[in-house]
N, CA, C and O of each residue as an XYZ file, in Angstrom:
468
protein
N      49.560    -37.002    211.396
C      48.602    -36.968    210.320
C      49.256    -37.239    208.965
O      48.835    -38.142    208.243
N      50.272    -36.471    208.625
C      51.011    -36.687    207.400
C      52.407    -37.144    207.748
O      52.930    -36.846    208.821
N      53.005    -37.878    206.815
C      54.389    -38.286    207.035
C      55.303    -37.061    207.008
O      55.295    -36.287    206.051
N      56.065    -36.902    208.039
C      56.945    -35.746    208.126
C      58.145    -35.948    207.175
O      58.524    -37.076    206.857
N      58.717    -34.836    206.742
C      59.930    -34.920    205.945
C      61.111    -35.282    206.868
O      61.120    -34.888    208.035
N      62.088    -36.015    206.365
C      63.242    -36.340    207.191
C      63.953    -35.080    207.663
O      64.035    -34.110    206.911
N      64.471    -35.069    208.899
C      65.119    -33.876    209.454
C      66.238    -33.314    208.573
O      66.403    -32.096    208.504
N      66.998    -34.162    207.906
C      68.114    -33.694    207.053
C      67.570    -32.940    205.838
O      68.194    -31.981    205.385
N      66.415    -33.358    205.302
C      65.811    -32.650    204.187
C      65.301    -31.298    204.644
O      65.499    -30.294    203.958
N      64.651    -31.262    205.788
C      64.163    -29.971    206.356
C      65.324    -29.026    206.569
O      65.206    -27.842    206.256
N      66.435    -29.499    207.085
C      67.578    -28.618    207.343
C      68.155    -28.061    206.035
O      68.483    -26.878    205.948
N      68.275    -28.934    205.015
C      68.771    -28.450    203.713
C      67.859    -27.432    203.093
O      68.333    -26.462    202.501
N      66.547    -27.622    203.209
C      65.585    -26.658    202.702
C      65.725    -25.343    203.456
O      65.658    -24.279    202.840
N      65.915    -25.385    204.750
C      66.077    -24.161    205.544
C      67.321    -23.362    205.096
O      67.308    -22.132    205.050
N      68.373    -24.094    204.775
C      69.603    -23.435    204.314
C      69.436    -22.801    202.953
O      70.023    -21.758    202.666
N      68.626    -23.441    202.108
C      68.537    -22.996    200.710
C      67.463    -21.963    200.404
O      67.472    -21.376    199.322
N      66.548    -21.728    201.317
C      65.408    -20.866    201.034
C      65.266    -19.718    202.026
O      65.484    -19.878    203.227
N      64.896    -18.560    201.491
C      64.670    -17.383    202.353
C      63.859    -16.375    201.556
O      63.877    -16.370    200.325
N      63.151    -15.524    202.283
C      62.423    -14.431    201.660
C      61.152    -14.845    200.958
O      60.655    -15.956    201.146
N      60.634    -13.950    200.154
C      59.404    -14.206    199.456
C      58.172    -13.961    200.301
O      58.293    -13.567    201.461
N      56.992    -14.182    199.752
C      55.769    -13.986    200.489
C      55.543    -15.064    201.549
O      54.804    -14.855    202.511
N      56.164    -16.180    201.369
C      56.036    -17.329    202.292
C      57.410    -17.620    202.848
O      58.236    -18.187    202.132
N      57.702    -17.258    204.100
C      59.029    -17.495    204.620
C      59.253    -19.001    204.765
O      58.316    -19.795    204.685
N      60.524    -19.374    204.981
C      60.898    -20.779    204.994
C      60.115    -21.565    206.056
O      59.655    -22.673    205.781
N      59.963    -21.017    207.238
C      59.258    -21.723    208.317
C      57.800    -21.971    207.874
O      57.290    -23.076    208.056
N      57.138    -20.983    207.309
C      55.774    -21.149    206.873
C      55.669    -22.141    205.698
O      54.715    -22.914    205.607
N      56.679    -22.100    204.797
C      56.733    -23.033    203.677
C      56.817    -24.463    204.163
O      56.073    -25.334    203.713
N      57.746    -24.695    205.102
C      57.908    -26.053    205.651
C      56.619    -26.527    206.352
O      56.208    -27.677    206.200
N      55.995    -25.625    207.117
C      54.749    -25.973    207.781
C      53.694    -26.364    206.776
O      52.978    -27.348    206.960
N      53.599    -25.577    205.694
C      52.617    -25.852    204.647
C      52.818    -27.204    204.022
O      51.870    -27.982    203.912
N      54.053    -27.507    203.600
C      54.280    -28.774    202.891
C      54.325    -29.978    203.817
O      54.330    -31.116    203.346
N      54.357    -29.749    205.131
C      54.321    -30.892    206.053
C      52.952    -31.113    206.690
O      52.697    -32.187    207.233
N      52.073    -30.126    206.634
C      50.779    -30.289    207.341
C      49.574    -30.031    206.477
O      48.496    -30.525    206.807
N      49.682    -29.287    205.387
C      48.504    -28.917    204.627
C      48.623    -29.387    203.153
O      48.562    -28.586    202.221
N      48.791    -30.687    202.986
C      48.908    -31.260    201.647
C      47.852    -32.347    201.499
O      47.746    -33.233    202.348
N      47.074    -32.281    200.425
C      46.069    -33.287    200.162
C      46.764    -34.657    199.936
O      47.866    -34.692    199.390
N      46.159    -35.742    200.333
C      46.762    -37.057    200.155
C      47.242    -37.347    198.719
O      48.293    -37.956    198.522
N      46.461    -36.904    197.725
C      46.876    -37.157    196.348
C      48.109    -36.377    195.938
O      48.701    -36.678    194.901
N      48.519    -35.377    196.723
C      49.694    -34.576    196.376
C      50.927    -34.932    197.197
O      51.970    -34.295    197.047
N      50.826    -35.935    198.061
C      51.958    -36.271    198.915
C      53.169    -36.750    198.138
O      54.299    -36.409    198.486
N      52.951    -37.543    197.080
C      54.058    -38.002    196.226
C      54.756    -36.813    195.601
O      55.985    -36.770    195.551
N      53.991    -35.849    195.125
C      54.564    -34.655    194.530
C      55.315    -33.812    195.564
O      56.367    -33.245    195.268
N      54.760    -33.736    196.781
C      55.415    -33.004    197.870
C      56.783    -33.619    198.141
O      57.761    -32.890    198.305
N      56.868    -34.926    198.189
C      58.150    -35.580    198.472
C      59.160    -35.331    197.352
O      60.344    -35.131    197.623
N      58.706    -35.342    196.103
C      59.574    -35.026    194.972
C      60.063    -33.591    195.041
O      61.247    -33.323    194.838
N      59.145    -32.659    195.330
C      59.569    -31.257    195.449
C      60.539    -31.050    196.575
O      61.526    -30.332    196.413
N      60.288    -31.663    197.723
C      61.191    -31.522    198.881
C      62.577    -32.025    198.538
O      63.573    -31.414    198.924
N      62.652    -33.142    197.811
C      63.964    -33.678    197.387
C      64.670    -32.693    196.460
O      65.877    -32.484    196.585
N      63.945    -32.098    195.550
C      64.528    -31.128    194.627
C      64.992    -29.887    195.406
O      66.071    -29.355    195.146
N      64.179    -29.438    196.349
C      64.515    -28.254    197.126
C      65.753    -28.499    197.982
O      66.609    -27.623    198.106
N      65.848    -29.686    198.570
C      66.976    -30.035    199.430
C      68.276    -30.157    198.622
O      69.361    -29.926    199.156
N      68.167    -30.519    197.338
C      69.375    -30.706    196.521
C      69.858    -29.439    195.867
O      70.944    -29.419    195.288
N      69.068    -28.363    195.943
C      69.496    -27.095    195.377
C      70.750    -26.607    196.101
O      70.811    -26.661    197.330
N      71.730    -26.141    195.373
C      72.995    -25.760    196.002
C      73.154    -24.245    196.122
O      74.227    -23.761    196.482
N      72.119    -23.515    195.831
C      72.212    -22.064    196.001
C      70.913    -21.544    196.593
O      69.872    -22.193    196.495
N      70.981    -20.368    197.208
C      69.798    -19.834    197.866
C      68.758    -19.431    196.838
O      69.089    -18.893    195.781
N      67.523    -19.689    197.151
C      66.407    -19.360    196.286
C      65.394    -18.550    197.102
O      65.369    -18.626    198.331
N      64.552    -17.767    196.395
C      63.438    -17.162    197.076
C      62.452    -18.295    197.347
O      62.218    -19.150    196.492
N      61.889    -18.287    198.525
C      61.052    -19.435    198.900
C      59.771    -19.514    198.138
O      59.465    -20.559    197.565
N      59.012    -18.462    198.107
C      57.718    -18.548    197.409
C      57.123    -17.192    197.193
O      57.285    -16.295    198.020
N      56.439    -17.032    196.098
C      55.724    -15.816    195.804
C      54.282    -16.226    195.478
O      54.044    -17.113    194.658
N      53.344    -15.571    196.128
C      51.942    -15.925    195.927
C      51.383    -15.207    194.698
O      51.536    -13.997    194.535
N      50.736    -15.991    193.847
C      50.096    -15.424    192.662
C      48.792    -16.121    192.438
O      48.504    -17.138    193.069
N      48.007    -15.589    191.551
C      46.745    -16.207    191.176
C      46.712    -16.260    189.669
O      46.845    -15.226    189.014
N      46.536    -17.457    189.094
C      46.553    -17.623    187.664
C      45.237    -17.218    187.009
O      44.322    -16.717    187.663
N      45.168    -17.448    185.712
C      43.981    -17.127    184.954
C      42.741    -17.832    185.489
O      41.628    -17.325    185.352
N      42.928    -18.994    186.095
C      41.819    -19.782    186.594
C      41.453    -19.357    188.039
O      40.611    -19.989    188.676
N      42.081    -18.304    188.537
C      41.810    -17.805    189.866
C      42.200    -18.787    190.981
O      41.705    -18.673    192.102
N      43.047    -19.710    190.691
C      43.526    -20.678    191.697
C      44.718    -20.082    192.390
O      45.734    -19.826    191.745
N      44.630    -19.842    193.727
C      45.823    -19.324    194.422
C      46.947    -20.326    194.418
O      46.725    -21.521    194.613
N      48.128    -19.855    194.200
C      49.280    -20.779    194.271
C      50.538    -20.024    194.634
O      50.630    -18.802    194.521
N      51.509    -20.815    195.079
C      52.856    -20.268    195.376
C      53.803    -20.794    194.310
O      53.734    -21.957    193.914
N      54.668    -19.938    193.863
C      55.723    -20.347    192.953
C      57.011    -20.448    193.729
O      57.469    -19.474    194.326
N      57.592    -21.628    193.720
C      58.852    -21.883    194.408
C      59.912    -22.166    193.341
O      59.693    -22.963    192.429
N      61.045    -21.512    193.468
C      62.085    -21.711    192.473
C      63.098    -22.724    192.978
O      63.604    -22.629    194.096
N      63.373    -23.687    192.126
C      64.366    -24.721    192.414
C      65.316    -24.710    191.217
O      64.921    -25.039    190.099
N      66.547    -24.337    191.457
C      67.549    -24.203    190.396
C      67.022    -23.308    189.287
O      67.137    -23.630    188.105
N      66.445    -22.188    189.681
C      65.892    -21.174    188.796
C      64.752    -21.631    187.924
O      64.471    -21.008    186.900
N      64.081    -22.716    188.306
C      62.900    -23.170    187.590
C      61.709    -23.111    188.531
O      61.774    -23.614    189.653
N      60.632    -22.503    188.082
C      59.467    -22.322    188.904
C      58.684    -23.619    189.081
O      58.462    -24.356    188.121
N      58.271    -23.889    190.310
C      57.405    -25.014    190.651
C      56.184    -24.409    191.340
O      56.319    -23.479    192.135
N      55.011    -24.923    191.045
C      53.774    -24.316    191.550
C      53.081    -25.224    192.551
O      52.884    -26.411    192.293
N      52.712    -24.657    193.699
C      51.877    -25.332    194.679
C      50.504    -24.691    194.570
O      50.331    -23.526    194.928
N      49.526    -25.442    194.078
C      48.176    -24.926    193.925
C      47.356    -25.273    195.192
O      47.340    -26.415    195.651
N      46.688    -24.259    195.727
C      45.941    -24.415    196.941
C      44.441    -24.293    196.721
O      43.986    -23.591    195.818
N      43.670    -24.995    197.571
C      42.210    -24.832    197.501
C      41.830    -23.682    198.437
O      42.700    -23.014    198.996
N      40.548    -23.463    198.599
C      40.074    -22.347    199.429
C      40.412    -22.477    200.897
O      40.441    -21.479    201.618
N      40.671    -23.703    201.354
C      41.028    -23.904    202.758
C      42.560    -23.815    202.965
O      43.059    -24.020    204.072
N      43.288    -23.508    201.880
C      44.741    -23.369    202.001
C      45.503    -24.686    201.966
O      46.645    -24.760    202.420
N      44.880    -25.713    201.436
C      45.495    -27.057    201.326
C      46.064    -27.205    199.917
O      45.393    -26.938    198.921
N      47.338    -27.645    199.867
C      47.965    -27.871    198.571
C      47.351    -29.128    197.963
O      47.385    -30.204    198.560
N      46.787    -28.973    196.760
C      46.149    -30.123    196.123
C      46.896    -30.576    194.868
O      46.653    -31.670    194.357
N      47.827    -29.712    194.361
C      48.627    -30.108    193.194
C      49.959    -29.386    193.238
O      50.044    -28.227    193.644
N      50.991    -30.087    192.816
C      52.331    -29.486    192.705
C      52.854    -29.805    191.292
O      52.946    -30.967    190.898
N      53.190    -28.757    190.552
C      53.680    -28.926    189.201
C      55.058    -28.320    189.035
O      55.467    -27.453    189.808
N      55.786    -28.793    187.999
C      57.088    -28.218    187.690
C      56.899    -27.056    186.759
O      55.766    -26.682    186.457
N      57.989    -26.470    186.294
C      57.966    -25.312    185.411
C      57.272    -25.549    184.110
O      56.764    -24.611    183.496
N      57.237    -26.796    183.669
C      56.597    -27.105    182.380
C      55.110    -27.481    182.574
O      54.427    -27.840    181.615
N      54.615    -27.394    183.835
C      53.218    -27.679    184.081
C      52.909    -29.146    184.342
O      51.741    -29.520    184.445
N      53.957    -29.997    184.454
C      53.733    -31.424    184.718
C      53.548    -31.641    186.201
O      54.281    -31.084    187.018
N      52.552    -32.463    186.551
C      52.265    -32.811    187.945
C      53.414    -33.688    188.464
O      53.695    -34.735    187.881
N      54.069    -33.283    189.530
C      55.170    -34.048    190.062
C      54.719    -35.347    190.697
O      55.542    -36.246    190.872
N      53.453    -35.490    191.049
C      52.978    -36.700    191.718
C      52.505    -37.795    190.799
O      52.137    -38.870    191.273
N      52.500    -37.562    189.493
C      51.981    -38.541    188.563
C      53.086    -39.539    188.189
O      54.176    -39.171    187.750
N      52.748    -40.821    188.386
C      53.680    -41.868    187.984
C      53.319    -42.316    186.581
O      52.149    -42.588    186.311
N      54.295    -42.403    185.672
C      54.000    -42.794    184.313
C      53.294    -44.171    184.284
O      53.559    -45.046    185.109
N      52.376    -44.324    183.289
C      51.602    -45.571    183.218
C      52.498    -46.759    182.910
O      52.114    -47.885    183.227
N      53.638    -46.579    182.326
C      54.512    -47.686    181.991
C      55.311    -48.175    183.171
O      56.006    -49.186    183.068
N      55.233    -47.487    184.286
C      56.013    -47.885    185.457
C      55.360    -49.046    186.181
O      54.158    -49.026    186.444
N      56.167    -50.076    186.510
C      55.621    -51.309    187.083
C      55.110    -51.074    188.519
O      55.718    -50.334    189.292
N      53.992    -51.711    188.852
C      53.433    -51.595    190.225
C      54.402    -52.026    191.290
O      55.071    -53.046    191.125
N      54.502    -51.310    192.352
C      55.372    -51.664    193.486
C      56.792    -51.096    193.367
O      57.564    -51.122    194.325
N      57.117    -50.590    192.187
C      58.467    -50.054    191.997
C      58.548    -48.681    192.625
O      57.531    -48.009    192.799
N      59.741    -48.268    192.961
C      59.949    -46.957    193.597
C      60.026    -45.878    192.536
O      60.825    -45.968    191.604
N      59.179    -44.841    192.682
C      59.181    -43.705    191.769
C      59.505    -42.443    192.551
O      58.953    -42.283    193.640
N      60.355    -41.534    192.086
C      61.098    -41.640    190.806
C      62.282    -42.585    190.958
O      62.759    -42.835    192.065
N      62.750    -43.108    189.820
C      63.851    -44.084    189.845
C      65.143    -43.437    190.339
O      66.174    -44.104    190.427
């Protein structure tokens, strides 16, 4: 259904993440099977960041923001990234610590080019 993450990325994420409300196995299952199509680019960016982290991080803590949107906060190099879920538990948006959507390609980027550079 969804493109799976490469095995080497999955293994690096397993080594780097533990604990939290969402254990590593559940986190990997979530980002590989319950991601809305519009959030797949962001999922791939987040997975790359998670795999490149060189120290252990807490995998995820579930919180609900002011807008009552359930989300998980995942720390990558001590910076929070948010996975926002809908009522069915599907990730529909992934943002970095500054609130920027990881899946958005800048308008100045040429069509067909690989993002991120």
